[in-house]
C-alpha positions in Angstrom: 75.4 -120.0 -18.5 74.0 -121.1 -15.1 73.2 -124.6 -16.4 76.7 -124.9 -17.9 78.3 -124.2 -14.4 76.0 -126.7 -12.8 77.2 -129.4 -15.2 80.8 -128.7 -14.3 80.0 -128.7 -10.6 78.4 -132.1 -10.2 77.1 -134.7 -12.6 74.3 -135.7 -10.2 72.9 -132.1 -10.4 72.2 -132.4 -14.1 69.3 -134.8 -13.7 67.7 -132.6 -11.0 68.4 -129.1 -12.3 69.2 -129.1 -16.0 65.8 -130.4 -17.2 63.8 -127.7 -15.4 66.3 -125.1 -16.7 65.9 -126.3 -20.3 62.2 -126.4 -20.0 62.2 -122.8 -18.6 64.5 -121.7 -21.4 62.3 -123.3 -24.1 59.2 -121.6 -22.5 61.0 -118.2 -22.6 61.9 -118.6 -26.3 58.3 -119.6 -27.0 57.2 -116.4 -25.2 59.7 -114.4 -27.3 58.3 -115.9 -30.5 54.7 -115.1 -29.4 55.7 -111.5 -28.7 57.3 -111.1 -32.1 54.3 -112.7 -33.9 51.9 -110.2 -32.3 54.2 -107.2 -33.0 54.5 -107.9 -36.8 50.6 -107.8 -37.2 49.0 -105.1 -39.4 48.3 -101.7 -37.8 45.1 -101.0 -39.6 42.6 -100.2 -36.8 42.3 -96.8 -35.1 42.8 -97.2 -31.3 43.3 -93.5 -30.5 41.0 -90.9 -29.2 37.5 -90.3 -30.8 36.4 -87.3 -28.7 38.0 -84.0 -27.7 37.8 -80.3 -28.1 37.1 -78.6 -31.4 39.8 -76.5 -32.9 40.5 -73.6 -30.7 41.3 -71.1 -33.4 44.4 -69.5 -34.8 47.6 -70.4 -32.9 51.4 -70.2 -33.6 53.5 -73.2 -32.8 57.3 -73.7 -33.0 58.8 -77.1 -33.4 62.2 -77.1 -31.6 64.0 -80.1 -33.1 66.7 -81.9 -31.1 68.5 -82.8 -34.3 66.9 -82.8 -37.8 69.5 -85.3 -38.9 67.6 -87.8 -36.8 65.0 -89.6 -38.9 62.6 -89.9 -36.0 62.7 -86.2 -35.1 62.4 -85.2 -38.8 59.5 -87.6 -39.4 57.5 -86.2 -36.4 58.2 -82.6 -37.7 56.6 -83.5 -41.0 53.5 -84.9 -39.3 53.2 -81.8 -37.0 53.5 -79.5 -39.9 50.8 -81.4 -41.8 48.5 -81.4 -38.8 49.1 -77.7 -38.0 48.0 -76.8 -41.5 44.9 -79.0 -41.1 43.8 -77.3 -37.9 44.6 -73.8 -39.2 47.7 -72.9 -37.2 51.0 -71.2 -38.1 54.0 -73.5 -37.9 57.8 -73.1 -38.0 60.9 -75.1 -37.1 64.2 -74.5 -35.4 67.0 -77.1 -35.4 69.0 -77.8 -32.2 71.6 -79.6 -34.3 72.2 -82.5 -32.0 73.9 -80.9 -29.0 72.7 -79.9 -25.6 73.9 -76.3 -26.1 72.4 -76.1 -29.6 69.1 -77.3 -28.3 69.1 -74.7 -25.5 69.9 -72.0 -28.0 67.1 -73.2 -30.3 64.7 -73.2 -27.4 65.7 -69.6 -26.5 65.2 -68.6 -30.1 61.7 -70.2 -30.1 60.8 -68.3 -26.9 61.9 -65.0 -28.4 59.3 -65.5 -31.2 56.6 -65.5 -28.5 54.6 -68.4 -30.0 51.5 -69.8 -28.4 53.1 -73.2 -28.1 56.4 -75.1 -28.5 56.9 -78.7 -29.5 60.0 -80.1 -28.0 61.1 -82.7 -30.6 63.6 -85.2 -29.2 65.4 -83.0 -26.6 65.5 -84.3 -23.0 63.1 -82.3 -20.8 65.3 -82.6 -17.7 68.4 -81.5 -19.6 66.5 -78.5 -21.0 64.5 -77.8 -17.8 65.7 -74.2 -17.4 64.6 -73.2 -20.9 61.3 -75.0 -20.6 60.6 -73.2 -17.3 61.4 -69.9 -19.0 58.9 -70.7 -21.7 56.3 -71.5 -19.2 56.8 -68.2 -17.4 56.0 -66.5 -20.8 52.7 -68.4 -20.9 53.8 -70.7 -23.7 52.2 -74.2 -23.7 54.5 -77.1 -24.4 54.3 -80.7 -25.5 57.2 -83.1 -26.2 58.1 -86.0 -28.4 60.6 -88.4 -26.8 61.4 -85.7 -24.2 61.3 -88.2 -21.3 61.0 -91.9 -20.7 57.3 -92.1 -20.2 54.2 -90.9 -22.2 52.0 -88.2 -20.8 52.8 -85.3 -18.5 56.4 -85.3 -17.3 56.7 -84.8 -13.6 58.8 -81.8 -12.6 58.6 -80.2 -16.0 56.0 -77.9 -17.7 55.5 -80.5 -20.5 51.8 -80.9 -20.9 52.2 -84.3 -22.6 55.1 -86.3 -23.9 54.2 -88.3 -27.0 55.9 -91.6 -27.4 55.2 -95.3 -27.5 55.9 -97.2 -24.3 59.7 -97.3 -24.3 59.8 -100.4 -22.2 57.5 -102.3 -24.6 59.6 -101.1 -27.5 62.7 -102.4 -25.8 61.0 -105.7 -25.0 59.9 -106.3 -28.6 63.3 -105.6 -30.0 65.1 -107.9 -27.5 62.5 -110.6 -28.0 63.2 -110.5 -31.8 66.9 -111.3 -31.1 65.9 -114.1 -28.7 63.3 -115.6 -31.0 65.5 -115.5 -34.2 68.4 -117.1 -32.4 66.3 -119.7 -30.6 67.6 -118.4 -27.4 71.3 -118.2 -28.3 71.9 -114.6 -29.2 75.2 -112.8 -28.4 74.2 -109.2 -28.3 75.9 -105.8 -28.5 73.6 -103.0 -27.2 74.0 -99.5 -28.4 72.5 -96.7 -26.3 73.0 -93.0 -25.5 72.9 -91.8 -21.9 72.5 -88.2 -23.1 68.8 -88.9 -23.3 66.8 -90.5 -20.4 64.4 -92.3 -22.8 67.4 -93.7 -24.8 69.4 -95.1 -21.9 66.2 -96.5 -20.3 65.5 -98.5 -23.5 69.1 -99.6 -23.7 69.2 -100.9 -20.2 65.8 -102.6 -20.6 67.0 -104.4 -23.7 70.0 -105.5 -21.8 67.9 -106.9 -19.0 65.6 -108.9 -21.4 68.7 -110.5 -23.0 70.0 -111.4 -19.5 66.7 -113.2 -18.8 67.4 -115.6 -21.7 69.4 -118.5 -20.2 71.3 -119.2 -23.5 71.9 -115.6 -24.5 74.6 -113.2 -23.5 75.3 -109.4 -23.6 78.6 -109.3 -25.4 79.0 -105.5 -24.9 77.0 -102.5 -23.9 78.1 -99.4 -25.8 77.0 -96.0 -24.6 77.6 -94.0 -27.8 76.1 -90.6 -28.3 73.8 -90.3 -31.3 75.4 -87.0 -32.2 78.7 -88.8 -32.8 77.7 -91.9 -34.6 78.9 -90.8 -38.0 82.5 -90.6 -36.7 82.5 -93.3 -34.0 80.4 -96.2 -35.3 82.6 -97.3 -38.3 85.7 -97.8 -36.2 83.7 -99.1 -33.2 82.1 -101.8 -35.5 85.6 -102.9 -36.6 86.8 -103.1 -33.1 83.8 -105.1 -31.9 84.2 -107.6 -34.7 87.9 -108.0 -33.8 87.1 -108.4 -30.1 84.1 -110.7 -30.3 84.1 -112.4 -33.7 81.3 -115.0 -34.1 80.1 -114.3 -30.5 78.4 -111.1 -31.8 75.3 -112.5 -33.5 72.8 -109.6 -32.9 72.8 -105.8 -32.3 70.2 -104.0 -30.4 70.2 -100.2 -30.8 68.0 -97.5 -29.4 67.8 -95.8 -32.8 68.3 -96.7 -36.5 70.9 -94.0 -36.8 73.6 -96.3 -35.5 73.1 -98.6 -38.5 73.4 -95.8 -41.0 77.2 -95.9 -40.5 77.8 -99.6 -39.7 77.4 -101.4 -43.2 80.7 -100.3 -44.7 82.7 -101.8 -41.8 80.6 -105.0 -42.0 81.1 -105.2 -45.7 84.8 -104.7 -45.3 84.9 -107.7 -43.0 83.2 -109.8 -45.6 79.8 -110.1 -43.8 76.8 -110.5 -46.1 73.9 -108.1 -45.8 71.8 -110.8 -44.2 74.6 -112.3 -42.1 75.5 -111.9 -38.5 75.4 -109.6 -36.6 71.6 -109.2 -37.2 70.9 -105.5 -36.5 67.7 -104.7 -34.8 66.6 -101.2 -33.8 64.2 -100.1 -31.0 63.2 -97.0 -32.9 62.4 -94.9 -34.7 61.9 -96.5 -38.1 63.8 -94.1 -40.4 63.6 -94.1 -44.2 67.1 -95.5 -44.5 66.2 -98.3 -42.0 63.3 -99.3 -44.2 65.5 -99.3 -47.2 68.1 -101.5 -45.5 65.4 -104.0 -44.2 63.8 -104.2 -47.6 67.2 -104.9 -49.3 68.4 -107.1 -46.4 71.4 -104.8 -46.2 72.7 -105.2 -42.6 69.5 -104.5 -40.8 67.0 -107.2 -39.9 64.3 -105.3 -38.1 63.1 -102.0 -36.5 60.5 -101.1 -34.0 59.3 -97.9 -35.6 57.4 -95.1 -34.1 54.3 -94.0 -36.2 56.2 -90.7 -36.7 53.7 -88.8 -38.9 50.8 -89.9 -36.7 52.6 -88.8 -33.6 53.1 -85.3 -35.2 49.3 -85.2 -35.5 48.9 -86.3 -31.9 51.2 -83.5 -30.7 48.9 -80.9 -32.3 45.9 -82.7 -30.8 47.5 -82.6 -27.4 48.2 -78.9 -27.7 44.6 -78.3 -28.8 43.5 -80.0 -25.6 45.9 -77.9 -23.6 44.5 -74.7 -25.1 41.0 -75.9 -24.3 41.9 -76.5 -20.7 41.4 -80.3 -21.0 43.6 -83.2 -19.9 45.9 -85.0 -22.3 44.3 -87.6 -24.5 46.0 -90.6 -22.7 46.8 -92.2 -26.1 49.9 -94.4 -26.3 50.4 -96.0 -29.7 50.9 -99.7 -29.8 54.3 -101.3 -30.6 54.9 -102.5 -34.1 57.8 -104.6 -35.5 59.0 -104.2 -39.1 60.9 -107.1 -40.8 61.6 -108.1 -44.4 58.4 -110.1 -44.3 56.1 -107.2 -43.6 58.1 -104.1 -44.7 55.7 -103.6 -47.6 52.7 -103.0 -45.3 51.7 -100.1 -43.0 53.3 -97.4 -45.1 56.2 -99.5 -46.2 56.1 -98.4 -49.9 56.9 -94.9 -48.5 59.7 -96.2 -46.4 58.1 -95.0 -43.2 55.7 -96.6 -40.7 52.5 -94.8 -41.4 49.6 -96.8 -40.0 46.7 -97.4 -42.4 44.2 -96.7 -39.6 42.6 -93.4 -40.7 44.2 -91.3 -38.1 44.1 -88.1 -40.1 40.4 -88.3 -40.6 39.9 -89.2 -37.0 41.7 -86.1 -35.7 40.0 -83.9 -38.2 36.7 -85.2 -37.0 37.6 -84.4 -33.4 38.7 -80.9 -34.4 35.7 -80.2 -36.6 37.7 -79.4 -39.7 37.7 -80.8 -43.2 
């Protein structure tokens, strides 16, 4: 857009300024393509911890889910349940049903059970700070999944470790996919949710990466709560199509859930499954997202979390906390799933499940079979 304004301002400036701008734009697109090429590689090598405390003995853990309708939260719960069984712990779940009040109630119910530990699955630690502090006073250890914008201990909260990929790297890879596929000409609608710190941070980061692309534009930034997508997204999709038409070439969403409810409106507008807008998600790699990507049905890519593996990591982090050790420091790498590689890394099961032997690695650390 800057180069276009310079052309209108003075013809003499073109020779001096347009060439460097084009060269810079080409370099940025090349960078985007390199980032994408790296992110689509196979995730078949274990890069997590290889040492840690042995299993500390029988414990009870409650998984407080932010919303079990969310594929990411559900996938992590399945991994945590599997890992808890492997290490010999009792495990149960309570669903917060997608609202701040519901999550607070679920947390209170979990505390009343007097467990040894609570896993905060997808609820914002700051939003639920009062409940978390109440749990800490009862001597309950806590870890989180997507409970804040950064991995590891969350400052100002009693969360021992927050398990997540690097949200900023996830945002970068998703945005770079749009830039690379459009050769630096993407017109992007960003979907985010300010209810969650990690979600809005990813949304704004994707927005900034698109703005770095000279020939790209942010058509619209939509702050739409995940809890309301089933009712809001169909009409919002129609409205965005009417307002922007062909300018809307790509979507970047902080979660696949937005695209669960977008296809009918796109189909009604006569848009083919592999047509524009190309829908790209910066997490979490739900089963329905894999199905859409495989079928080229109104989703072009997702940057999935290794959900089952992260469930195992949550149990490992709790075991470290019980043993009085520091968190593992493990932050899983960023992976991009497209129609070209959807069959790999757990693809046949419609979930990103790295073929890196993580189950055996954690069992080895814990000293269990």
